[in-house]
C-alpha positions in Angstrom: -0.1 0.1 -0.2 1.5 3.6 -0.7 0.3 7.0 -0.1 1.6 10.5 -0.6 3.4 12.4 1.9 1.7 15.0 3.7 3.5 17.4 6.1 1.8 20.1 7.8 3.7 23.2 7.4 2.7 26.6 8.9 0.7 28.8 6.4 3.0 31.0 4.1 6.1 29.0 5.1 6.7 26.0 2.7 10.0 25.4 3.9 9.1 25.0 7.6 9.1 21.5 9.2 11.5 18.7 8.6 13.3 17.8 5.2 11.8 14.3 4.2 14.3 12.0 2.6 12.9 8.8 1.3 15.1 5.7 0.7 14.5 2.5 -1.4 16.2 -0.3 -2.5 17.1 -0.4 -6.3 16.7 -4.1 -6.6 14.5 -6.5 -4.7 17.1 -9.1 -5.0 18.1 -10.4 -1.7 16.4 -7.4 0.1 15.8 -9.5 3.0 19.4 -9.1 4.0 19.7 -5.4 3.9 19.3 -3.3 7.1 16.7 -0.1 6.9 18.9 3.2 7.4 18.9 4.2 11.1 19.2 7.5 13.3 22.6 7.5 15.0 21.6 7.7 18.4 23.3 6.2 21.6 20.0 6.0 23.8 21.7 3.5 26.3 24.0 6.0 27.8 24.5 7.7 31.3 22.0 10.5 31.3 21.8 10.9 35.3 24.2 13.8 35.6 23.1 17.2 34.1 26.7 17.6 32.5 26.7 14.2 31.0 27.6 14.2 27.3 24.5 12.3 26.5 22.2 15.3 27.5 24.6 17.8 25.7 22.4 19.6 23.1 25.4 20.1 20.9 26.0 16.1 20.9 22.4 15.2 20.5 22.2 17.8 17.5 25.2 16.2 15.8 24.0 12.5 16.4 20.3 13.2 15.2 21.7 14.3 12.0 23.4 11.3 10.8 21.9 8.0 9.5 23.9 4.8 9.4 23.8 2.1 7.3 24.8 -1.5 8.3 27.1 -3.9 6.7 24.9 -6.6 5.0 27.6 -9.1 4.7 30.5 -10.8 6.8 33.4 -10.1 4.8 37.1 -11.3 5.4 39.1 -10.0 2.6 43.0 -10.3 1.9 45.0 -8.7 -1.0 47.7 -10.3 -3.0 49.1 -10.3 -6.3 49.8 -13.2 -8.8 52.9 -14.4 -10.5 52.6 -11.7 -13.0 52.1 -9.1 -10.3 48.5 -8.7 -11.2 46.5 -7.6 -7.8 43.5 -9.6 -6.7 41.2 -10.1 -3.6 41.5 -13.4 -1.6 38.4 -14.6 0.2 40.0 -15.5 3.6 36.8 -17.0 5.0 36.8 -19.6 2.3 34.3 -22.4 2.7 33.4 -21.0 6.0 32.3 -17.6 4.9 28.8 -16.1 4.5 29.3 -15.4 0.8 30.5 -18.0 -1.7 33.4 -17.2 -3.3 31.9 -17.3 -6.8 29.4 -14.6 -5.7 32.0 -12.6 -4.0 32.8 -10.6 -7.3 29.3 -9.7 -7.6 29.2 -7.4 -4.6 32.8 -6.5 -3.8 35.3 -5.5 -6.7 38.9 -4.0 -6.9 39.1 -1.0 -8.8 41.5 -1.2 -11.9 44.9 -0.3 -10.7 45.2 2.7 -12.9 42.3 4.3 -11.3 43.9 4.1 -7.7 44.5 7.5 -6.2 47.9 6.2 -5.0 50.0 3.5 -6.4 50.4 1.6 -3.2 46.5 1.9 -2.0 44.4 -0.5 -3.8 40.7 0.7 -4.0 37.6 -1.8 -3.2 34.2 -1.1 -3.9 31.1 -2.9 -2.1 28.1 -2.5 -4.4 24.6 -1.7 -2.4 21.0 -1.2 -3.6 20.6 1.5 -1.1 19.0 4.8 -3.0 17.9 8.2 -1.6 15.7 10.9 -2.9 14.2 14.0 -1.8 11.3 16.4 -3.2 13.1 19.6 -2.3 16.7 20.6 -2.6 18.8 18.4 -0.4 22.4 17.0 -0.6 23.7 13.6 0.9 27.4 13.1 2.5 28.5 9.8 2.6 31.1 9.2 5.1 33.0 7.1 7.7 30.9 5.7 10.8 33.2 7.7 13.0 31.4 7.7 16.3 31.2 3.8 16.4 34.4 1.9 17.8 36.0 -0.8 15.8 37.8 -3.4 18.2 39.6 -4.1 15.0 40.5 -1.1 13.1 40.1 -1.1 9.1 43.5 -1.3 7.5 42.4 1.9 5.5 40.1 4.6 5.2 36.6 5.2 3.7 36.0 7.3 0.5 33.3 10.1 1.0 31.0 11.7 -1.3 28.4 14.4 -1.8 25.7 15.0 -4.3 22.2 16.4 -4.5 19.5 13.6 -4.3 16.7 16.1 -5.4 18.6 16.2 -9.0 20.4 12.9 -9.0 19.7 9.3 -7.7 21.8 6.3 -8.1 22.7 3.4 -5.8 25.3 4.1 -3.0 28.5 1.8 -2.8 30.8 1.9 -0.1 34.6 2.6 -1.3 37.6 1.9 0.6 41.2 2.7 0.2 43.4 0.1 1.4 46.5 1.6 3.1 48.0 -1.3 4.7 47.5 -4.5 2.5 49.5 -7.1 4.8 46.3 -6.8 7.1 43.1 -8.2 6.1 39.7 -6.3 5.5 37.2 -7.7 8.2 33.8 -6.5 8.5 30.8 -8.5 10.2 27.3 -8.5 9.1 25.4 -5.8 11.0 28.7 -3.6 11.7 28.3 0.0 11.1 29.3 0.4 7.2 28.9 4.3 6.7 26.9 7.3 7.9 24.9 9.6 5.7 24.2 13.3 6.4 21.5 15.2 4.8 21.5 19.0 4.4 18.8 21.1 2.9 18.6 24.9 2.4 19.4 25.7 6.0 21.5 24.3 8.8 18.6 24.3 11.5 16.0 22.1 9.5 15.7 18.6 10.8 15.7 15.4 8.7 13.4 12.7 8.8 14.3 9.5 6.5 11.2 7.1 5.5 11.1 4.0 3.2 9.2 4.9 -0.1 8.0 2.8 -2.9 10.1 2.2 -6.0 7.3 3.5 -8.2 7.4 3.4 -12.1 8.3 7.4 -12.1 11.2 6.5 -9.7 12.4 3.6 -11.8 12.2 5.6 -15.2 13.8 8.6 -13.8 16.9 6.5 -12.4 17.2 4.7 -15.4 17.8 8.0 -17.3 21.0 8.7 -15.1 21.9 4.9 -14.9 25.4 4.0 -16.1 26.6 7.3 -17.5 29.6 7.8 -15.5 30.9 5.0 -18.3 30.7 7.7 -20.8 31.5 11.1 -19.3 33.7 12.3 -16.7 31.9 15.1 -15.0 28.5 13.7 -14.2 28.0 16.8 -11.9 27.4 18.9 -15.2 24.4 16.6 -15.9 22.6 17.7 -12.5 20.3 20.3 -14.2 19.7 18.1 -17.0 18.6 15.2 -14.7 16.4 17.6 -12.4 14.8 18.8 -15.5 13.7 15.4 -16.2 12.4 14.6 -12.7 8.9 13.9 -12.3 6.8 15.6 -9.7 5.6 14.0 -6.5 8.0 11.0 -6.6 7.8 10.2 -2.8 5.0 7.6 -1.9 6.0 6.3 1.5 5.8 2.7 1.8 3.4 1.1 4.4 
């Protein structure tokens, strides 16, 4: 069942109230594996003292503006080179891993060596079906899950990114730059994978993230943007054209 979003705003102020961001999965394949985005919030913390960080308005404001996406897979990956020096990924988990080795390449890829930012830092990409869209001007920033402690630190850093989700919608991916290839990349299913921050026309407006239907209008619009990165170098130059093709009233909340 679906219905249109209806947000009550003060008369004469169309931009009052929260910015609504819709999320959906680009494909239904394996949808049961994927966690819904969740607001970063540390509720089980000490709030008994008035000066506790858990009660600090600044801390609460910051945490409330980030949304977390969890890793849907168990990954234990090594890096290596064959006898000709060609780089490749190694499934350390082998037969005991959650992902079959012949399926690993469908979700995790090693970027071509000529495209690495640094010659000694391989770039790995994890394909994901998460898409975010907004009816009004809104930018998404994808960044590392910096507020969550990792008992085993990742042997590298996360690629960030920022683009307008009112004009451009594409499935997100998790990109990793491998600084220390002598150490394995280990991430468990359910671990925080990355955060998303959403910015509208002002820093004071809150954000609500809701699951929306992948309607025919959305699928048609996304298809018009699909794969263009393979043909042009500066996709940002296409934002205005994509926004002009955008159907109205895209968001229909999934119930």
